[in-house]
C-alpha positions in Angstrom: 125.9 106.0 125.1 126.4 107.2 128.7 126.6 103.5 130.1 128.0 101.8 127.1 131.6 100.5 126.7 133.0 101.2 123.3 135.9 99.2 121.9 137.9 100.9 119.0 140.6 98.6 117.6 143.4 99.7 115.3 143.5 96.1 113.8 147.1 95.5 114.6 148.1 99.0 113.9 146.9 99.1 110.4 144.9 102.3 111.0 145.1 105.3 113.1 142.7 105.9 115.9 141.7 109.5 117.1 140.7 108.6 120.5 139.9 112.3 121.3 137.5 112.6 118.6 135.8 109.3 119.2 135.5 110.0 122.9 133.9 113.4 122.3 130.9 111.7 120.2 130.5 108.3 121.9 130.8 109.5 125.6 130.6 106.7 128.1 133.8 104.5 128.4 136.1 104.4 125.5 138.6 101.5 125.2 141.3 101.3 122.4 143.3 98.3 121.4 145.3 96.7 118.6 144.2 93.1 118.6 140.8 92.7 120.5 140.1 89.5 118.7 143.4 87.8 120.0 145.7 88.8 122.8 143.3 91.4 124.1 140.1 89.3 123.9 140.0 89.1 127.8 139.4 92.8 128.0 136.2 92.5 125.9 135.1 89.5 127.9 135.5 91.5 131.1 133.5 94.3 129.7 130.6 92.0 128.8 130.7 90.4 132.2 130.0 93.9 133.8 126.4 93.9 132.4 127.0 97.1 130.4 126.1 97.3 126.7 129.2 96.9 124.6 130.2 98.1 121.0 132.9 96.5 119.2 134.5 98.2 116.2 135.1 94.9 114.3 132.6 93.0 112.0 135.3 90.5 110.7 135.5 88.7 113.9 131.8 89.2 114.9 131.3 85.3 115.3 134.0 85.1 117.8 132.6 88.0 119.8 129.2 86.5 119.6 130.5 83.3 121.3 132.0 85.3 124.1 128.8 87.3 124.4 126.8 84.1 124.7 129.1 82.8 127.4 128.8 86.0 129.3 125.0 86.5 128.9 125.5 89.5 126.9 124.2 88.4 123.4 121.5 91.1 123.5 123.8 93.9 124.6 126.6 93.8 121.9 126.7 95.9 118.8 129.2 96.0 115.9 130.6 98.7 113.7 132.9 98.4 110.7 135.5 101.2 111.1 138.2 99.6 109.2 137.0 99.3 105.6 134.6 102.1 106.1 137.0 104.6 107.6 140.5 103.5 108.8 141.8 101.8 105.5 141.8 105.1 103.5 144.1 107.6 102.1 142.4 110.1 104.4 142.6 107.9 107.6 144.2 110.7 109.5 141.1 112.7 109.3 138.7 109.9 109.7 138.3 110.1 113.4 134.8 111.9 113.4 133.6 109.3 110.9 134.8 106.4 113.1 132.9 108.1 116.1 129.7 108.4 114.0 129.8 104.8 112.9 130.4 103.6 116.5 127.6 105.8 117.8 125.1 104.8 115.1 125.7 101.1 115.7 124.4 101.2 119.1 121.0 102.7 117.8 118.5 99.9 118.6 116.7 98.3 115.6 113.3 96.7 115.9 113.0 93.0 115.3 112.6 91.8 111.8 108.9 90.5 111.1 108.5 87.2 109.3 105.9 85.0 107.7 106.0 81.3 107.6 106.5 79.3 104.4 106.2 75.4 104.2 107.6 73.4 101.3 106.9 69.6 101.3 109.3 69.1 98.3 106.8 68.8 95.4 108.8 70.0 92.4 107.8 70.5 88.7 110.7 70.2 86.3 109.6 72.3 83.2 111.8 71.6 80.2 111.8 70.6 76.5 114.1 67.6 76.1 116.3 65.0 77.9 117.9 67.7 80.0 114.7 68.0 82.0 114.3 64.3 82.3 118.0 64.1 83.5 117.3 66.9 86.0 114.3 65.0 87.3 116.4 61.8 87.8 118.8 63.9 89.8 116.2 65.3 92.1 114.0 62.1 92.4 116.1 61.0 95.4 115.3 64.1 97.4 112.0 65.6 96.1 108.7 64.5 94.7 109.3 65.1 91.0 107.1 65.7 88.0 108.6 66.5 84.6 106.6 68.6 82.1 107.9 68.8 78.5 106.8 71.7 76.4 106.6 70.9 72.6 109.0 68.0 73.1 111.0 66.6 70.1 112.5 63.0 70.1 112.8 62.2 73.8 113.9 58.8 74.6 111.5 57.0 77.0 112.9 56.3 80.5 113.7 52.7 81.4 111.6 52.9 84.5 108.8 55.3 85.3 110.2 56.6 88.7 108.3 59.9 88.1 105.6 61.2 85.8 107.0 62.7 82.4 104.1 64.7 80.9 103.6 66.9 77.9 102.3 70.5 78.1 103.0 74.2 78.1 102.5 76.5 81.0 99.9 79.1 80.0 99.7 80.9 83.3 101.6 80.8 86.6 101.0 82.2 90.1 102.1 81.6 93.7 105.4 81.2 95.6 107.6 78.8 97.4 105.1 76.0 98.8 102.2 77.3 96.8 102.6 77.4 93.1 99.6 77.1 90.8 100.1 76.5 87.1 97.6 76.5 84.3 98.7 74.0 81.4 97.6 73.8 77.9 98.3 70.9 75.4 98.4 68.7 78.4 98.8 65.0 77.6 100.1 61.7 79.1 102.7 59.4 77.4 101.6 56.0 76.0 103.2 53.1 77.8 104.1 51.5 74.4 106.5 54.3 73.5 109.5 52.7 72.0 112.2 54.9 70.3 110.7 58.2 71.5 108.0 59.2 73.9 104.5 59.4 72.2 101.9 61.3 74.0 98.1 61.0 73.7 95.7 63.8 72.7 96.2 67.0 74.5 93.8 69.1 76.2 93.8 72.8 77.6 93.1 74.2 80.9 94.9 71.5 83.1 96.0 72.6 86.6 99.0 71.7 88.5 100.1 72.7 92.1 103.4 72.2 93.6 106.0 73.7 96.0 108.9 74.4 93.6 109.3 75.1 89.9 112.6 74.3 88.2 112.4 76.0 84.7 114.8 74.6 82.1 112.7 75.4 79.2 114.9 78.3 78.1 111.8 80.3 77.1 110.2 83.4 78.5 110.2 83.3 82.4 106.9 82.4 84.1 107.1 85.3 86.4 108.0 88.9 86.3 111.3 89.7 88.1 111.7 86.0 88.1 115.0 86.0 90.0 113.2 87.3 93.0 110.4 84.8 93.1 111.1 82.4 96.0 110.7 78.8 94.9 111.1 79.4 91.1 114.5 78.4 89.8 115.2 79.3 86.3 118.6 78.2 84.4 119.7 78.1 80.9 119.5 74.5 79.8 122.7 75.1 77.7 124.6 76.2 80.8 125.4 73.1 82.9 126.8 75.1 85.8 123.6 77.2 86.0 121.6 74.0 85.9 123.7 72.4 88.6 123.2 75.5 90.8 119.5 75.3 90.3 119.2 71.6 91.1 121.4 72.0 94.3 119.2 74.8 95.6 115.9 73.0 94.9 117.2 70.0 96.8 117.5 72.1 99.9 114.2 73.8 99.6 112.2 71.4 101.7 110.8 72.1 105.1 109.4 75.2 107.0 111.1 78.5 106.4 110.7 82.0 107.9 110.4 84.7 105.1 110.9 88.3 106.0 107.7 90.4 105.9 109.2 93.4 104.3 106.2 95.7 104.2 103.8 96.5 107.0 100.5 97.3 105.2 97.6 99.3 106.7 94.6 99.1 104.5 92.7 101.9 106.2 95.3 104.3 105.1 95.3 103.3 101.4 94.2 105.8 98.9 93.8 103.4 96.0 90.0 104.0 95.3 86.7 105.0 96.6 83.3 104.4 95.3 84.9 102.4 92.3 86.8 105.5 91.3 90.5 104.9 91.1 92.8 107.3 92.9 96.4 106.4 93.8 98.2 103.7 91.9 101.8 104.5 92.7 102.7 101.1 94.4 101.0 99.2 91.7 103.1 100.9 89.1 106.5 100.2 90.8 106.2 96.7 92.2 108.4 94.4 90.1 107.1 91.1 91.4 103.4 91.7 91.0 103.0 91.2 94.7 100.5 94.0 94.9 96.9 93.8 93.4 93.7 95.9 93.7 91.4 94.7 96.5 88.4 97.1 96.6 89.1 100.5 98.0 92.6 99.5 98.8 95.3 97.2 97.5 96.6 93.9 98.9 100.3 93.0 99.2 101.2 89.3 99.2 104.1 88.9 101.8 105.1 85.5 100.2 105.7 87.1 96.8 107.1 90.4 97.9 110.9 90.5 97.3 111.6 93.4 99.7 112.7 96.2 97.2 110.8 98.6 99.3 109.6 100.7 96.2 106.0 100.7 97.3 106.8 102.2 100.8 109.1 104.8 99.2 106.3 106.1 96.9 103.4 105.5 99.1 102.0 108.9 100.0 99.8 107.9 103.0 102.0 105.4 104.8 99.7 102.6 104.1 102.7 100.6 102.8 105.4 101.1 105.4 108.8 99.4 105.2 109.6 97.4 108.1 113.3 96.3 107.7 113.7 98.8 109.4 110.7 101.1 109.7 111.3 104.7 108.5 111.4 106.3 112.0 114.0 103.7 113.1 116.2 104.5 110.0 115.9 108.2 110.6 116.9 107.8 114.3 120.0 106.0 113.1 120.7 109.0 110.7 120.2 111.5 113.5 122.7 109.6 115.7 125.2 109.2 112.8 125.2 112.9 111.8 125.0 114.4 115.3 127.9 112.2 116.5 130.0 113.2 113.4 129.3 116.8 114.1 130.2 116.4 117.9 133.5 114.8 117.0 134.4 117.7 114.8 133.4 116.5 111.4 132.4 118.8 108.5 130.4 118.5 105.4 129.2 114.9 105.7 128.1 113.0 102.7 125.8 110.0 103.1 126.4 106.9 100.8 123.4 104.9 101.0 124.0 101.2 99.8 122.8 97.7 100.4 124.8 94.8 101.9 124.9 92.5 99.0 126.4 94.9 96.5 127.4 98.2 98.2 129.3 96.7 101.1 131.7 94.6 98.9 132.5 97.6 96.8 133.4 99.7 99.9 135.6 96.8 101.1 137.3 96.6 97.7 137.9 100.3 97.7 139.5 100.0 101.1 141.6 97.0 100.2 142.8 97.9 96.7 142.3 101.6 96.4 142.3 104.8 98.4 139.2 104.0 100.4 136.2 106.2 101.1 136.8 109.9 101.8 136.9 111.0 105.3 133.6 112.9 105.1 131.6 110.1 103.2 129.5 108.3 105.8 128.2 104.8 104.6 124.6 104.0 105.4 123.9 100.3 104.9 120.2 99.4 104.2 118.4 96.3 103.2 117.5 97.7 99.7 118.5 101.2 98.5 115.0 101.5 96.9 113.4 101.4 100.3 114.7 104.9 101.2 111.9 107.4 100.9 111.8 111.1 100.8 111.4 111.5 104.6 114.9 110.0 105.2 116.5 112.2 102.5 114.7 115.3 104.0 115.8 114.4 107.6 119.5 113.9 106.4 119.8 117.4 105.0 117.9 118.8 108.2 120.5 117.0 110.4 123.4 118.6 108.6 124.3 116.5 105.6 125.6 118.2 102.4 124.8 115.4 99.9 123.1 112.0 99.7 124.4 109.4 97.2 122.6 106.2 96.4 124.7 103.4 95.2 123.1 100.8 93.0 124.2 98.0 90.7 125.2 98.8 87.2 122.3 96.4 86.3 119.9 96.7 89.2 117.8 93.7 90.3 114.8 96.2 90.9 113.6 98.8 88.7 115.1 102.1 90.0 112.7 104.4 88.1 110.9 105.4 91.4 114.3 105.9 93.1 115.4 108.2 90.4 112.1 110.1 90.5 112.3 110.6 94.4 115.9 111.7 94.0 115.2 114.3 91.3 112.1 115.5 93.4 114.3 115.8 96.5 116.9 117.6 94.5 114.4 120.2 93.4 113.3 120.7 97.0 116.8 121.0 98.7 118.0 123.3 95.8 115.1 125.6 96.4 115.7 125.8 100.1 119.4 126.6 99.6 121.0 123.4 100.4 122.7 123.2 97.1 126.2 124.4 96.2 126.7 128.0 95.0 128.4 126.8 91.8 125.5 124.4 91.0 125.6 120.5 90.8 123.3 117.8 92.2 123.4 117.0 95.9 121.0 114.0 95.7 122.1 111.5 93.0 122.2 107.9 92.0 125.6 106.3 91.3 125.3 103.1 89.2 128.3 101.0 89.1 129.7 97.6 90.0 133.4 99.0 90.0 135.2 100.2 93.2 137.3 102.7 91.2 134.2 104.1 89.3 132.7 104.6 92.8 135.6 106.5 94.1 135.6 108.7 90.9 131.9 109.4 91.3 132.3 110.4 95.0 135.2 112.6 94.1 133.3 114.4 91.3 130.1 114.8 93.3 129.1 118.3 94.4 128.8 119.3 98.0 126.0 121.4 99.1 125.5 123.9 101.9 124.9 122.5 105.3 122.1 123.6 107.5 123.4 126.6 109.7 121.6 125.2 112.8 121.1 121.6 112.2 117.9 119.9 113.4 117.9 117.4 116.3 114.4 116.2 116.2 113.6 112.7 117.2 111.3 110.9 114.7 108.5 108.8 115.9 105.1 107.6 114.6 103.6 106.4 111.3 105.3 107.0 108.1 103.2 110.0 107.0 103.6 111.8 110.4 107.3 111.2 110.1 107.4 112.7 106.7 105.5 115.8 107.5 107.7 116.5 110.6 110.8 115.8 108.5 109.9 118.4 105.9 108.9 121.0 108.4 112.3 120.6 110.1 114.0 120.5 106.6 112.3 124.0 106.0 113.2 125.3 109.5 116.9 124.4 109.2 117.3 125.6 105.5 120.1 128.0 104.6 117.6 130.0 102.4 114.0 129.0 103.3 111.3 129.3 100.6 107.6 129.5 101.3 106.7 127.1 98.4 108.4 124.8 95.9 106.6 123.8 92.7 106.8 120.0 92.0 106.3 117.7 89.0 102.9 116.1 88.3 102.7 112.9 90.3 104.3 114.2 93.5 102.7 113.1 96.7 102.6 116.6 98.0 100.4 119.5 96.9 97.3 121.5 97.3 93.9 122.1 95.3 92.9 124.7 92.8 89.3 125.2 93.7 86.7 127.1 91.8 84.7 128.3 94.6 81.9 129.9 92.6 80.9 126.7 91.0 80.8 124.5 94.2 77.5 123.6 95.6 78.9 122.3 98.8 77.6 118.8 98.0 80.6 117.5 100.0 81.1 114.4 97.7 84.9 115.3 97.8 84.9 114.9 101.6 83.6 111.4 101.3 86.2 110.5 98.8 89.2 111.9 100.5 91.1 108.9 102.1 93.3 111.2 104.3 90.8 113.8 105.7 92.6 116.5 104.0 89.1 117.8 103.0 86.6 118.0 105.9 83.2 119.3 106.5 81.6 120.9 109.6 78.7 119.4 111.5 77.4 122.8 112.5 77.6 124.8 109.2 77.8 124.2 105.4 81.6 124.5 105.3 84.4 122.9 103.3 87.9 123.0 104.9 91.3 121.9 103.6 94.6 120.9 105.2 97.4 120.9 102.6 99.8 118.9 104.8 97.5 115.9 104.6 96.9 116.0 100.8 98.6 113.1 98.9 97.4 114.2 95.4 95.7 110.9 94.9 93.0 112.7 92.6 90.0 111.1 94.2 88.5 114.4 95.1 88.8 115.7 91.6 87.5 112.5 90.0 84.4 112.4 92.4 83.4 116.2 92.2 80.2 116.4 90.1 80.8 120.0 89.3 84.4 119.5 88.1 85.7 122.4 90.3 88.8 120.7 91.8 92.3 120.7 90.1 95.4 119.2 91.6 98.4 121.5 92.3 101.6 119.5 93.1 103.7 121.6 95.2 105.4 121.8 98.6 103.8 124.8 100.4 105.6 125.1 103.8 103.4 128.0 104.8 100.2 126.0 104.1 101.6 123.0 106.0 102.2 125.2 109.1 98.9 127.0 108.8 95.6 125.7 110.3 92.8 124.2 108.1 91.9 126.6 105.4 88.2 127.2 104.6 87.5 126.8 100.9 83.9 127.6 100.9 81.3 128.5 103.5 77.6 129.5 103.1 74.7 130.3 105.3 72.6 127.4 106.1 68.9 127.3 105.2 66.6 127.1 108.3 63.7 124.8 108.2 60.4 126.9 107.9 58.6 124.4 110.2 61.0 123.8 113.2 64.0 126.1 112.4 66.6 123.4 112.1 69.4 124.3 109.7 69.8 122.1 106.7 71.5 122.4 103.4 72.8 125.7 102.0 70.5 128.8 101.3 71.9 129.2 97.8 71.2 125.6 96.8 67.7 125.5 98.3 66.8 128.9 96.6 68.4 127.7 93.3 66.2 124.6 93.3 63.0 126.4 94.2 63.6 129.0 91.5 64.1 126.2 89.0 60.9 124.3 89.9 58.4 127.1 90.8 56.0 127.5 87.9 58.2 125.6 85.6 57.0 122.1 86.7 53.4 121.1 86.8 54.0 119.6 90.3 55.0 123.0 91.6 52.8 125.4 89.6 49.8 127.2 90.8 48.2 127.2 94.2 48.5 123.4 94.6 52.3 123.7 94.0 52.7 126.2 96.9 52.4 123.3 99.3 55.1 121.3 97.5 57.4 124.3 97.4 57.0 124.6 101.1 58.0 121.0 101.5 61.4 121.8 99.9 62.0 124.3 102.6 61.7 121.8 105.3 64.2 119.5 107.0 64.0 115.7 106.4 61.8 115.1 109.5 59.3 117.9 108.9 59.2 117.1 105.2 57.9 113.6 105.8 55.3 114.9 108.3 54.1 117.6 105.8 54.0 115.2 102.9 51.7 112.7 104.8 49.5 115.4 106.1 48.9 116.9 102.8 48.5 113.6 101.0 50.7 114.4 98.1 50.3 112.1 95.0 53.5 112.3 92.9 51.6 111.4 89.6 48.9 114.0 89.2 47.9 117.1 91.2 44.0 116.4 90.9 44.0 112.7 91.9 43.3 111.9 95.5 41.6 108.5 95.4 43.4 105.3 94.7 42.6 103.9 91.2 41.5 100.3 91.0 41.2 97.8 88.2 37.4 98.6 88.1 38.2 102.2 87.3 40.3 101.3 84.3 37.7 98.8 82.9 34.9 101.5 83.3 37.0 104.1 81.4 37.5 101.5 78.6 33.8 100.7 78.4 
């Protein structure tokens, strides 16, 4: 902020500005005004012309400031913060100076560009209905799109006067795809007869027909063709009995022609995925929470279809390895904004900050309504807008408390668009952790909670009734950077370091992505199958000695090691053990190697080789007597020496007394 020019506007004197508090946090050059979008606009224009980055405390007139920035060549140097509805228009506006400072400082935190994926629609639409309403919809769209009407179990439908588009019969049995690439399997498919007079008469039906199209307008009134159908791009569903809903669907369909950029919400790294190994299923967390079916198994990992993904971010919030990482913004970028927000609030003199995490489509209008028609947000409640509330993972919440927050509230709809079960689990899990570390209030109460409401007054009541925890005595100031799992590990270590009452370990619920292993050492044979199955290298071996080591900070509790272990000696232990996270790798089991009796090279473990020899000697005909001694010696050799020994001795695996190759003549002679 040292070279940034910050403009704080009182919006025609409708709110007080604490210039001293704002200046302490923002640094650089602070300019205050009463009407920056009108009579003082030239001040903003002059600041932009200097070449310095500029922050303007107004989002209402952002389009006007964008025009000025474009004229001055400052389009990439301007940032906006809403201090009016979020802070100034409030019953506690007089104490909101630190919050304004925090919002202005956080707005300057750079965000990476949003990744996109291309989608093309050529305007081929299937109107799926049951009566004349579908045919009428097809007629409305025929002037804009390439229309096909499919009627499921139609009754008496009057034949059209002119066959401008196909009207077919059939029922959609299965559907897949997205805008520009839908594929439908149709049963009872039939064409109408040209001689249909009073009603459409269809020929014999057949099952298994296939249809491809760019758009689907579903006016059937039946079960939706897709899960979370409202989030499937290109699938427009309306109640045929609601004319207004039908009109909205037809209007939207008529505009879905061309090439579009769809946000790629999730950055997926298959190499980090812990879904399965050797056909043994491990982690399925993302598969369980995806509402749209965009995620499917694909061998040892899963695959995420970016065209179907609706961006809820639940997969990234529950992914333990960072294979599915949210990209709007990435976890480390969001945490850097939280760091700036909370540190600026603290520098400006703010106390007991509460974070209100909300989305733009639902939370922002509620905050605005509360400011315009109610008492506004409390002075210590800092709004944190995100793309989707469900994208916020445990690393962000842990970092918030480490940075000095006393509570985190998630604001969601009364009827959420996405399933928030994973959000609730994460909130409950983080509540357990922060309470165990002393961040909770002395009198009890939740400091990590979910507020479900569509009413601004109910939001105000929930914020007023919420508990405030104990802030970190010495808040952290770490700068997050790196992949999602690395950021998470670092955030939890800082959360523990800054805790009011640090605890070495916190027991967690089954399914938590953190934990250790209960290991029955005496039954382990050091086969190291678990090492090969572990996707995060939490379990590792040693190239020099028979040794099995474990790093608890890398364990994601996927269960692959326990499912793979042939001796069944591994049990998952969900917990957050900060001492183990800080410690080096722990040796679970180590044995003396067995040295090859021929060349001295160590191989295998002494206990395993001795156990095998003990079980075979004098108990199996191949290893009995004097002839078996040579075979026993072969078991005591490394792979290279064993091959040489077997060839030299001329071992026959079938019988100890047969040295010559048996031929057909030998068998015929014995029969005679």
